[in-house]
N, CA, C and O atoms as a MOPAC input file, in Angstrom:
PM7 MOZYME 1SCF
protein

 N     72.47500 1    50.59900 1    66.84900 1
 C     72.94200 1    51.91100 1    66.44800 1
 C     72.63300 1    52.90200 1    67.55800 1
 O     71.51000 1    52.93700 1    68.05900 1
 N     73.61200 1    53.70600 1    67.94800 1
 C     73.43100 1    54.70500 1    68.99300 1
 C     73.42900 1    56.09500 1    68.37100 1
 O     74.31800 1    56.44600 1    67.59600 1
 N     72.42600 1    56.87000 1    68.72000 1
 C     72.32700 1    58.23500 1    68.23600 1
 C     72.52900 1    59.16800 1    69.42100 1
 O     71.69700 1    59.19100 1    70.32700 1
 N     73.62500 1    59.94300 1    69.43600 1
 C     73.91300 1    60.85300 1    70.53600 1
 C     73.16900 1    62.16500 1    70.38400 1
 O     72.97300 1    62.65800 1    69.27300 1
 N     72.75800 1    62.72600 1    71.50900 1
 C     72.05200 1    64.00100 1    71.54100 1
 C     72.93000 1    65.05200 1    72.21900 1
 O     73.88600 1    64.70700 1    72.91300 1
 N     72.61200 1    66.31300 1    72.02400 1
 C     73.39800 1    67.39200 1    72.62200 1
 C     73.35300 1    67.38000 1    74.14500 1
 O     74.28300 1    67.86600 1    74.78800 1
 N     72.30500 1    66.84200 1    74.72800 1
 C     72.18800 1    66.81100 1    76.18600 1
 C     72.91800 1    65.62500 1    76.81500 1
 O     72.82900 1    65.40800 1    78.02300 1
 N     73.64000 1    64.86000 1    75.99400 1
 C     74.39500 1    63.71600 1    76.50000 1
 C     73.63000 1    62.41500 1    76.48700 1
 O     74.16000 1    61.37900 1    76.89100 1
 N     72.39500 1    62.44900 1    76.03200 1
 C     71.61200 1    61.21100 1    75.97700 1
 C     71.87900 1    60.46300 1    74.68100 1
 O     72.35700 1    61.03000 1    73.69900 1
 N     71.55900 1    59.18300 1    74.70500 1
 C     71.72700 1    58.32700 1    73.53600 1
 C     70.45200 1    57.54200 1    73.31000 1
 O     69.75600 1    57.17400 1    74.25700 1
 N     70.15800 1    57.29500 1    72.06500 1
 C     69.03200 1    56.46200 1    71.68800 1
 C     69.58000 1    55.28100 1    70.90600 1
 O     70.28000 1    55.45300 1    69.90900 1
 N     69.25600 1    54.08600 1    71.36600 1
 C     69.69900 1    52.86900 1    70.69900 1
 C     68.50200 1    52.23600 1    70.00600 1
 O     67.43900 1    52.08400 1    70.60800 1
 N     68.67400 1    51.87200 1    68.75900 1
 C     67.60700 1    51.21900 1    68.00500 1
 C     68.08300 1    49.84600 1    67.54800 1
 O     69.27000 1    49.63700 1    67.29500 1
 N     67.15100 1    48.92500 1    67.44900 1
 C     67.47400 1    47.59300 1    66.95600 1
 C     68.23500 1    46.74200 1    67.95400 1
 O     68.97900 1    45.84500 1    67.55800 1
 N     68.06100 1    47.00600 1    69.24900 1
 C     68.74800 1    46.23400 1    70.28900 1
 C     67.93700 1    44.97100 1    70.57300 1
 O     66.72800 1    45.03800 1    70.79200 1
 N     68.59800 1    43.84500 1    70.56900 1
 C     67.93100 1    42.56400 1    70.79300 1
 C     67.42600 1    42.44400 1    72.22900 1
 O     68.08300 1    42.92600 1    73.15100 1
 N     66.26700 1    41.81000 1    72.43400 1
 C     65.78500 1    41.55400 1    73.79600 1
 C     66.82300 1    40.74100 1    74.56800 1
 O     67.32400 1    39.72900 1    74.07900 1
 N     67.13600 1    41.19500 1    75.77300 1
 C     68.18100 1    40.52900 1    76.55000 1
 C     68.32700 1    41.25800 1    77.88200 1
 O     67.72600 1    42.31300 1    78.08300 1
 N     69.12100 1    40.70000 1    78.78500 1
 C     69.52500 1    41.37300 1    80.02100 1
 C     70.84600 1    42.07000 1    79.73900 1
 O     71.75700 1    41.47200 1    79.16600 1
 N     70.95400 1    43.32400 1    80.13600 1
 C     72.15000 1    44.12200 1    79.86000 1
 C     72.68000 1    44.77100 1    81.12500 1
 O     71.93400 1    45.02200 1    82.07200 1
 N     73.98400 1    45.03900 1    81.12700 1
 C     74.64400 1    45.84600 1    82.15500 1
 C     75.19900 1    47.06200 1    81.44000 1
 O     75.96800 1    46.93100 1    80.48700 1
 N     74.80800 1    48.25700 1    81.90200 1
 C     75.18000 1    49.49900 1    81.23000 1
 C     76.15300 1    50.30300 1    82.06900 1
 O     76.00500 1    50.40700 1    83.28600 1
 N     77.14700 1    50.86800 1    81.40900 1
 C     78.14900 1    51.71700 1    82.04700 1
 C     78.37800 1    52.94900 1    81.18700 1
 O     78.20800 1    52.90400 1    79.96900 1
 N     78.76200 1    54.04300 1    81.82100 1
 C     79.05200 1    55.27900 1    81.10200 1
 C     80.29300 1    55.92400 1    81.70500 1
 O     80.34700 1    56.16200 1    82.91100 1
 N     81.29500 1    56.20900 1    80.86300 1
 C     82.53000 1    56.83400 1    81.31500 1
 C     82.63800 1    58.26200 1    80.79800 1
 O     82.21100 1    58.57300 1    79.68600 1
 N     83.21200 1    59.11500 1    81.62100 1
 C     83.52500 1    60.47600 1    81.19600 1
 C     84.56700 1    60.44200 1    80.08500 1
 O     84.46100 1    61.16700 1    79.09600 1
 N     85.57100 1    59.59400 1    80.26100 1
 C     86.64000 1    59.45500 1    79.27900 1
 C     87.34200 1    58.12700 1    79.53900 1
 O     87.50700 1    57.72000 1    80.68900 1
 N     87.74300 1    57.47100 1    78.49200 1
 C     88.47800 1    56.21600 1    78.61200 1
 C     89.21900 1    55.96700 1    77.30600 1
 O     88.91600 1    56.58800 1    76.28800 1
 N     90.17400 1    55.07300 1    77.33500 1
 C     90.91300 1    54.76400 1    76.11800 1
 C     89.99300 1    54.09400 1    75.10700 1
 O     89.10800 1    53.32200 1    75.47500 1
 N     90.20400 1    54.39000 1    73.85800 1
 C     89.39200 1    53.82400 1    72.79800 1
 C     89.44300 1    52.29000 1    72.85700 1
 O     90.52000 1    51.69800 1    72.91800 1
 N     88.28000 1    51.67000 1    72.84000 1
 C     88.18500 1    50.21600 1    72.84100 1
 C     88.32500 1    49.56600 1    74.20700 1
 O     88.20600 1    48.34500 1    74.31200 1
 N     88.57600 1    50.34700 1    75.26500 1
 C     88.76800 1    49.76300 1    76.60000 1
 C     87.55100 1    48.97400 1    77.04800 1
 O     87.68700 1    47.97900 1    77.75900 1
 N     86.37000 1    49.40100 1    76.64400 1
 C     85.14000 1    48.71700 1    77.04800 1
 C     85.02900 1    47.30500 1    76.47400 1
 O     84.14000 1    46.54900 1    76.86900 1
 N     85.90400 1    46.94500 1    75.56400 1
 C     85.90200 1    45.59000 1    75.00200 1
 C     86.85100 1    44.66200 1    75.76000 1
 O     86.91800 1    43.47100 1    75.45700 1
 N     87.57900 1    45.18700 1    76.73100 1
 C     88.54900 1    44.43500 1    77.52700 1
 C     87.88000 1    43.94900 1    78.81300 1
 O     87.50300 1    44.76200 1    79.65700 1
 N     87.73100 1    42.63400 1    78.96900 1
 C     87.04000 1    42.10000 1    80.13900 1
 C     87.72700 1    42.45600 1    81.45500 1
 O     87.05000 1    42.64900 1    82.46500 1
 N     89.04900 1    42.54700 1    81.46300 1
 C     89.76000 1    42.93600 1    82.68500 1
 C     89.43700 1    44.38200 1    83.07000 1
 O     89.26100 1    44.69200 1    84.24900 1
 N     89.36000 1    45.25500 1    82.07700 1
 C     88.98500 1    46.64800 1    82.32200 1
 C     87.56100 1    46.71600 1    82.88400 1
 O     87.31400 1    47.42900 1    83.85700 1
 N     86.63300 1    45.98600 1    82.28200 1
 C     85.23600 1    46.02100 1    82.70800 1
 C     85.04400 1    45.49200 1    84.12500 1
 O     84.18200 1    45.98500 1    84.85300 1
 N     85.82300 1    44.50600 1    84.52300 1
 C     85.68800 1    43.93300 1    85.86900 1
 C     85.86900 1    44.98500 1    86.95700 1
 O     85.25800 1    44.87700 1    88.02000 1
 N     86.69600 1    46.00000 1    86.71300 1
 C     86.92800 1    47.07300 1    87.68900 1
 C     85.64900 1    47.85000 1    87.99000 1
 O     85.50400 1    48.41500 1    89.07400 1
 N     84.72500 1    47.87800 1    87.03600 1
 C     83.55200 1    48.73300 1    87.13600 1
 C     82.23300 1    47.95600 1    87.22200 1
 O     81.16100 1    48.56100 1    87.25400 1
 N     82.30300 1    46.64200 1    87.25700 1
 C     81.09600 1    45.82200 1    87.22900 1
 C     80.09600 1    46.18900 1    88.32900 1
 O     78.88800 1    46.15700 1    88.09700 1
 N     80.57900 1    46.53300 1    89.50600 1
 C     79.67800 1    46.87600 1    90.60900 1
 C     78.93300 1    48.19000 1    90.36200 1
 O     77.93400 1    48.46100 1    91.02800 1
 N     79.39500 1    48.99600 1    89.43300 1
 C     78.74600 1    50.27700 1    89.12300 1
 C     77.76600 1    50.17800 1    87.95300 1
 O     77.12100 1    51.16600 1    87.60100 1
 N     77.65500 1    49.01200 1    87.35900 1
 C     76.79200 1    48.85100 1    86.18600 1
 C     75.31600 1    48.94900 1    86.55800 1
 O     74.89200 1    48.47800 1    87.61300 1
 N     74.56100 1    49.55600 1    85.68900 1
 C     73.10300 1    49.61600 1    85.81900 1
 C     72.54400 1    48.42300 1    85.03300 1
 O     72.75800 1    48.31600 1    83.82600 1
 N     71.83900 1    47.54300 1    85.71600 1
 C     71.29900 1    46.36700 1    85.05700 1
 C     69.89300 1    46.66000 1    84.55100 1
 O     69.09000 1    47.29700 1    85.23400 1
 N     69.61100 1    46.18600 1    83.34400 1
 C     68.28700 1    46.37400 1    82.76300 1
 C     67.96600 1    45.20300 1    81.84300 1
 O     68.86500 1    44.55300 1    81.30900 1
 N     66.69700 1    44.94900 1    81.66800 1
 C     66.22400 1    43.91200 1    80.75300 1
 C     65.38100 1    44.56500 1    79.67500 1
 O     64.54200 1    45.41900 1    79.96000 1
 N     65.60700 1    44.16300 1    78.45000 1
 C     64.80500 1    44.66000 1    77.33900 1
 C     63.94500 1    43.53700 1    76.79800 1
 O     64.40900 1    42.41400 1    76.59800 1
 N     62.68900 1    43.85900 1    76.56500 1
 C     61.74900 1    42.93200 1    75.95400 1
 C     61.48700 1    43.38100 1    74.51900 1
 O     61.76000 1    44.52900 1    74.17100 1
 N     60.97800 1    42.51400 1    73.71200 1
 C     60.69200 1    42.83500 1    72.32200 1
 C     59.64500 1    43.94900 1    72.23000 1
 O     58.65600 1    43.94600 1    72.96200 1
 N     59.87600 1    44.89500 1    71.32500 1
 C     58.95300 1    46.00000 1    71.03900 1
 C     58.67500 1    46.89000 1    72.24500 1
 O     57.54300 1    47.33200 1    72.44100 1
 N     59.70200 1    47.15600 1    73.05700 1
 C     59.52700 1    48.05000 1    74.20300 1
 C     60.42700 1    49.25800 1    74.07900 1
 O     61.37700 1    49.26900 1    73.29500 1
 N     60.11900 1    50.27000 1    74.85900 1
 C     60.90000 1    51.49900 1    74.94800 1
 C     61.28500 1    51.65600 1    76.40600 1
 O     60.44400 1    51.48300 1    77.28700 1
 N     62.53200 1    51.97900 1    76.67400 1
 C     62.98800 1    52.09300 1    78.05600 1
 C     63.92200 1    53.27700 1    78.19300 1
 O     64.74300 1    53.53900 1    77.31400 1
 N     63.79300 1    53.99300 1    79.30300 1
 C     64.69900 1    55.08600 1    79.63400 1
 C     65.50500 1    54.65500 1    80.85200 1
 O     64.93800 1    54.24200 1    81.86400 1
 N     66.82500 1    54.75300 1    80.75200 1
 C     67.71300 1    54.37500 1    81.85100 1
 C     68.67700 1    55.52400 1    82.08800 1
 O     69.31000 1    56.00700 1    81.14900 1
 N     68.79600 1    55.96700 1    83.33100 1
 C     69.75100 1    57.01500 1    83.69000 1
 C     70.99500 1    56.35600 1    84.27300 1
 O     70.90800 1    55.48000 1    85.13400 1
 N     72.15100 1    56.79300 1    83.78900 1
 C     73.41400 1    56.22300 1    84.25500 1
 C     74.22800 1    57.25600 1    84.99400 1
 O     74.18100 1    58.44400 1    84.67300 1
 N     74.97400 1    56.80500 1    85.98400 1
 C     75.94400 1    57.65900 1    86.66400 1
 C     77.24000 1    57.56300 1    85.88300 1
 O     77.74300 1    56.47000 1    85.62700 1
 N     77.77600 1    58.71400 1    85.50600 1
 C     79.01400 1    58.74500 1    84.71800 1
 C     80.18800 1    58.39600 1    85.62400 1
 O     80.30800 1    58.92500 1    86.73000 1
 N     81.04700 1    57.50900 1    85.15200 1
 C     82.27300 1    57.15200 1    85.86300 1
 C     83.32600 1    58.17500 1    85.45000 1
 O     83.66400 1    58.28900 1    84.27200 1
 N     83.83300 1    58.90500 1    86.41500 1
 C     84.80100 1    59.96100 1    86.13200 1
 C     86.12600 1    59.38300 1    85.65000 1
 O     86.47900 1    58.25300 1    85.98400 1
 N     86.85000 1    60.16500 1    84.86400 1
 C     88.08000 1    59.71900 1    84.22400 1
 C     89.13000 1    59.22800 1    85.23400 1
 O     89.90600 1    58.32400 1    84.92400 1
 N     89.15900 1    59.80800 1    86.41900 1
 C     90.16800 1    59.42300 1    87.42200 1
 C     89.67400 1    58.34500 1    88.38500 1
 O     90.32600 1    58.08500 1    89.39600 1
 N     88.53400 1    57.71100 1    88.09100 1
 C     87.96600 1    56.66000 1    88.94800 1
 C     88.50700 1    55.28900 1    88.59000 1
 O     88.83200 1    55.01800 1    87.43400 1
 N     88.60000 1    54.42900 1    89.59000 1
 C     88.94900 1    53.01300 1    89.37600 1
 C     88.18500 1    52.18000 1    90.33900 1
 O     88.32100 1    50.95600 1    90.34000 1

């Protein structure tokens, strides 16, 4: 579950321990992030992070602008 804040931050709770790649877009078509071909365009910009059980982590992401590819 993601809880958005007024400052643009999000808090995720109940995330399983795993290695993740995180991306943030200024604007994109609804559901585009579920399309593997769409994601491949931005894979090099992903922030990689690992979550362990019972940990708290802060990750800052660079927003991908709407006109970027």
